[in-house]
C-alpha angles and dihedrals in degrees: 000000000000122000109268093241092049091047094051094042092053092048092051095055120096129221095257135180126188129021137268117338091357095055118118128203099221095187092052093046094044097049093042092052092044091053091045090052089049090055092050093046093047092049091049093047094049092042091056090053102041114151111188094184100047110022114181144160117358093005090060091051094048092046089053091052092047092050091047092052092044091054090054092050094050090053094052113022111067096178119078109240126163092209099059098067097051091040094052092045092049092047093050097045096041095048090045092053093046089050091049090063086075088069092066116099106275094236098044104087095031089054093049090047089050090060087065095046096262109141102190128036130159118196103198113076093188091058085067113082090213089066099046096041090045091055091044090052090053090052090049093052090047089051090053090050091050092049092054093042097051101032104026126246096269095047091047094050091044088062090065090056101048106029127121105352103031131258097295092065096046096140090060091042092055092048094048094045094048092049091048093049094047091047091063099066092036093054091041093053100036094049092058093041094048094052095046094044090051090050091051091051092052092052090050092050090050090050089059091062120094110283093238091059104029094078092068099059089030093059093043093049092044092056093045091045090058087067091050091048093052094041093051092050089049093049093049090051094045093049090048090054092045095051091049091045090053090049091050094049115124097235116094126244136061098293 
């Protein structure tokens, strides 16, 4: 039996190539892409077999998810936009599936990877800050594009000069607005990462318990963690829709 610190340290290391800025977490990238491909393949398979008169099985489940996401959009996004529905659906399902990887036994994928000579392997992409902050950055860039598209570049930049203290205090306005804008992707990414990383740590601590006892807290935490997994995917989707809705608002300015 490994020392607890050694055990946890090894499980919290990614399969990484490269150094510094040019390092890549191959396990995070591989699992994220595999789950993305699963979403595309499932959508294609169900789409080829749609039965409007007698929906059943997987089609029923997917239609329920689509209707749920659509209800959230209608309550938040006032402007009609063909991108928002597919974007929100993809965000919710993809984040949910990446979160669900945390429900796998903590030693399963590292053990399988070890058969191929891979020493470190983490199975939950959203427990990696590169994943969550990368997605948050994409949402941020899309928000900037929506601001410019719906308000115009000059009107958007003017908001940084006059909000919130008026035009005579524009240096403070710029500082406040920039901080506020940058806080959105940081909070979006770090919230998801923090919850999933904490969940991963709890599962690792439970795995250190004797096998004949670990299944009791493991089962209880696994059931509770399902709620966290779903809630975090929902929050990430809702905030994405809200940020884009704010960017698409009719009033001028950056907010």
